[in-house]
N, C-alpha and C positions, 0 to 999 in steps of 0.2 A: 416533528412528531416524536414523542418519546417511544423507545422500544418497550418500556415497561408499561403495561396496561393493567387496570384493575378489572378482574373477573370475579364477580360476587364479592367485591370489596377486598380482594386479595391480589397483591401485585404479581403479575404473570409475564412471561414471554410467550407470545401466542396463547395457548391454553394451558400452559404448565406453570403452576405457582412456583415462585423463586425459592420459597422455603423448602419445597420438595426437592428441587435441584440441589440445594445446599446440603440437605440431609442425605441424599443419595450419592452425590459425587464429592462432597466436601468443599471447603473453601481454602484459599481463593480458587476460583475457576472462571474461565471465559465462557460466556453463553452467547450463542448466535441464533438468530431467527432465520430459518430457511426461506420463509415467505418474504422477508425483507430483502434477502440476497437476490431472490428471483425477480422481485419487483424492480429492484435497482437495475439489474441487467436488462429487463424488459423495457425500461424507460430509455436506455441507450438504443436498443434495437428499434424501438418505435421512432425515435428521433432521426435515425439513419435509414429508415425504410425507403425503398425505391432509389437508393443510392448504391453505387459500387463502393462498399465500405466494409471494413473489418474491425471488430472490437477486440483488441489485444489486452487482456487483463494484466495489470502490473503486479506480478507475483510477489514482489517485495512487500506489498501492503499487508498481505496475509497469505501465507503459503501452505496452510493446512490442506492435506490431500483431498479431504471431503469437499472443501470449498472449490478447489481447482476442478475436481470431478464435476461438481454442480455446473460450473461455467462451461467446461468442455462439452458436456452433454447438450448444451444450448448453442454450440457452434463457435465458442470463443476461440480466438487465438490468444497468445501469451507474450508479454514483454518480460524478458528475463535479464538478470545482470550477473549471473554466475553459472558455472557448470552444475552446482548443486540444485539450482532452481530448474535447470533443464531436466535433471533427473527426476525432480518432483513432478514436473509437467507430464513426463512420459509415464511415471508410476500412476498418475491419476487418469491416464487414458487420453491425454491431450495430443493433438496432432503436431509433431515437430515441423511439419510444412506450413504451420501458421505461427511459428515462433520468430520473434525478432530479438536479437541479442544485443543489448546495450551495455554500457559500462566502459570506464576509461582504462582498465587494466586487465584485459582478457589474457589468460595464460595460453601457452602452446597446447597444454593438455586440454583446456576448455575449448579452444578453437578446433582441435582435432575431433573431439567428441561431437561438437556441433556440426562439423562437416560430415562426419559419419552418419549423423541422424538426418542430414539433408534439411536443415532448418531453412526458413524462408529468407532471412536476411540478417546480416551483421550491421549494426549501426556503428560506424567507424568514427572515432573521436580524436584522431591525431594522424599526422603523416607517418609517424613511426608504426602505428597500428596498421595503417594501410599497407606498408611494406612488409610487416610481419605476416599479415594475412596472405599476401601474395606468395611469400616463401613457404609458409606452412601448407597452403593449398596446393602449391606446385609439388611439394614433397609427397603429398597424399594423392596426386594425380587428379585433382579436382579444381573446379573454379568456384571461388567463394562469392556468393551473392552479397553485394554491399550497398549501403546507403551512407552518405555522410550526415552526421548529426551537426547541424549548423546552428550557431548562436546568432539569433536575429538582433541581439542587444535591445530587447524590449523589457522595460521594467514591469515585473509581474505584480507588484504591489502586495507582497507577502513577506513572511518572516525571512530575514537574510540567510538563515541556514537552509532554507528550502527554495531559494531563488537559484535557478540553474541556467538561465539563458543569457546572462549578462556577459560583457567582455571579460569581467574579472573572475568568472566561474571556471572551475577545473574541467567542466564538461564541454564537449563539442569542439568545433573549429570555428574560427572567426569568420564572420559573414564575408568580409572582403578578401579572404583567402580561399573561399570554397571553390570558386570557378577553376582556379589553378590546380587544386587538389583533384577535382573531377577530371581535368585533362591528364594529370599524372595517373589516376586510376585507369583511365581509358587506354593508356599505353602499357599497363601491366598485364601480362598474359594470363595470369591465373585468377583474375578478378572479373566478375560480371556486375556491371552497374545496374542496380535495380530501382533505386529511389532516392529520396531525400527525407531527412527527419529533423525535428526540433522538439524541444521540451523546455518551456520557460520557467517552470516552477510548480509548486504544490500549494494546496489550500487556496486556490484562486476563486474569488467571488465575483469580480468584475469581468465580464466576457470580452471587453474591448482589447486588453493586451493579447489575448489568444488570437483575436481577429486580426490585429495589427501584425502579429508574427506570421500568420498565414499569408497576409498580403505581401510581406517582404519575401517570403519563401517563393511565392508564385512569380515574383519578378525574376528571381534567380532561375527558377525552372524554365521560364520562357527564354531567358538569355542562354541557358545551356542548350535548349532545343535549337536555337539559331546557330549554335556552334557544333551541331551534329550529335549532341548527347541527349538522348531521349529517355525519360524516366517513366517507370511503370506505376509508381505509387508515391504518394505524399503522406508522410507520417507526422501528424501534428501533436503527438504526445498526449499526455493527460493533464492532471492537475486540478480538475474542478473540485471546489471545496465543499464542505458540509457544515451543518450547524452544530457547533459545540456549546455555545452560550447564547448569544443574541445576534449572531450573524444573519444577514438577509441572504438566503440562498435561492437562486432561480431554479425553476424546473429544468431538467436536462435539456429539453428541446429549446427552451428560451436561451439557455447559456450557450448552446452550440449554434444557434441561429445566425449571429453575426459572422462567425467563422465560416459556416456553411454557405452563406450568401457570397463569400469571396470565391467559393469553389464551384459555383453554379456553372453547368455546361462543361466542366473539365472532364477529360477522358481518363485521367489517372485514378487508380484506386486510392481511396482515403483510408488511412489507418488512424485509429485513436487508441490511447493507452490509459484508460481509467483505472484507478486503484482505490484510493480513499473513498471516492464517491460511490463505489459499488459495495464496499464492506464496512465503512466506518460506523455508520449509524445502525448497522445490523448486528452489532455486538456490544456486550457490556462485560465488565469485570465484577464478579460477585465476591464480596469480602465480608469478614465478620469483625466487629469491635472486640479487641482483646482487653484493653486497658483504657480507662479514662483517667487522665492525669491533669489536675487542676493547679495551675501555677499563679504567681502574682500578676504576670502580664498576659499570659496566654493559657488557654486550655488545649490539651492535646487528646485526640482520640487515636490511640494506637491500634491499627488494624492488622490483620494477618497478611494482607497484600503489601507490596513494597515497590521501590523504584526498580528493582530487578524484574518485577512482573509487568510494570507499566512505566516506561522510561520517559514518556513525553513531558510530564510536568517538570521533572528535574532537568531534562535536556533542553526544552524550549520554553519553560515556564508556561506550559500549555494548560488551558482550562478544560476540565471535564466536569459536567454536572454530577453531583453526588447526592443520591436520594436514599432515604431510609425505606427499606422494603420488608423488614421483618423484625419483630420485637424479641429482645433477649430476656425480658423479665415480664412480670405481670402488669407493671405500671410503666408508662412512658417516662422518660427523663424530662427534666426541665429544659426548654430550649436555651442553648448557649452557643456562643461562637467558638468553633473548634478549628485547630489545625489538624487535618487528617493526615497522619503520618504512618510509616511502616516501621518494622523493627530493625532495618538495616543500620549498621554503624556508620552513618554519614549524616551530617546536618542537612544535606540536600535531599534526604529521603522523605519526600512529601508527595501526596496525591491531590491535595487541595488545601488552599489557605482560607481562613476566615469564613467557614461555612456554619450557618446557624441551623442546628439540628437538635431534636429532643432525644438524646442518646442515653442508653444504659449499656453496661458491658454485656456482650452477647448479641447485640443488635446486628442484623444483616444490612449491608449497604450495597447499592449498585452504583458503580462508576460507569457512566453512560458514554456513548460514542467511542467505544474502545475497540471496535472491530478492526481498525486499521492501525498498523504500527504499534500494536500492543504485544500480542504473543510473538509476533515476528521479530521484535527487538528485545525480547526478554533474555535474561542471562542467569547464570548460577552464582552471582556474587554472594559472598558470605556463605558459600556452600548451601544455597537454597535451591532445592529441586524446582524445576519449572512446573507450572500448574496444569491442571486438566483443562480440556476443551470439550464443550457440550453443544450439540446441534439440536434445536427444537423444531419439530415439524408438526404443527397442529397440536395434538395432545400427547405427542411422543417426544421424549428427550433421549438422545443417544450420545454415548461417549465417543468422541472422534479423535481424542488424544489422551492417552493415559497420563496420570500424574507421575512425574519422575520420583524416584526414591534416592536416598543418599547412596545406596549400593550402586545405582546406575551411574552416579557421578564418580564413584571411586573405581569403577570397573576397568577403565582404560588407563589408569595410572600404574606406573611400575616403580614402587619405592625401592630405593637403594638398600642393599643388604649391609 
């Protein structure tokens, strides 16, 4: 379902016309629907009802404080991959005791801060990290709660850049080495074994790989129990996909069902770490056509958004639906096929290829399904200030991140005299 709906023949997010958002907050800007965010979280909560389970939102998908606060208020835990993300969770009122800290390169500083905040668990991704955690926790007079992130070597059937659970991935520890590492952890005095984790990839549409990964993990959990290593939780990661173009996406309950059936009657707490599926279709990038350039082979619509604002098309060749939502002139343009491009000085600066649209300069466009890995991956390339973010709740639109200025970008630089 599109985030953009027609209200009285006017494209809106919830009950707010997009042209009003553009006039009030400027373009480009990210626009989110609070109702869509709440509904997505509620779908997970309903699917996990009557289970000992925790939803840990993957902060990297979209780390805006207002979105984190929205989920925290509904009892969410959080999956983080940096000390900065931990600071965001705390600033948003999240409970550090519901935080799992993933990532392959946690620094001493990050580990110390997480220990001081008494986070729920570190997801450990190497022998070296296991030993570092033991040393740092010992120096702090603490015991670090840990789970091993294990690679089940299950093909997630997704883009290779977002496949994370194969033997060739930089993430996690090999399945056949995990038991030995648990025995090592058991003998380290400053560690507390709490659970086991895996995450096989992102934008997953077929539920079977996740169910297969759960099955392999359960075999390991049971073997560890026989060896005297009892686990409190099983973290099966996230990765459920969304519809960008023509993907067939199951309801959350149906996607989780094969995985949950493997976990029937288990005593361990289940952790899931959704990101994209909570925020992806709840946001769009609103942009305006600046220039129409007609060439011999291609037509170009140059918009005020660019690859620094939304990196996914340039990075993954990802598709986002692009729809016209507001007219820039009194008469619509003739429908033509356009390359939708930004003003960045790179040939790879595109937001969409070969889109048939009736455009005139000044038209407003909405780039859909941009709530995940949009603002979170944006940059200041070409000294472009990052855009504003807006939350819509019913008939109210609120600024939840100010648009940066060039002065903001220069403020931390110290030019040589």
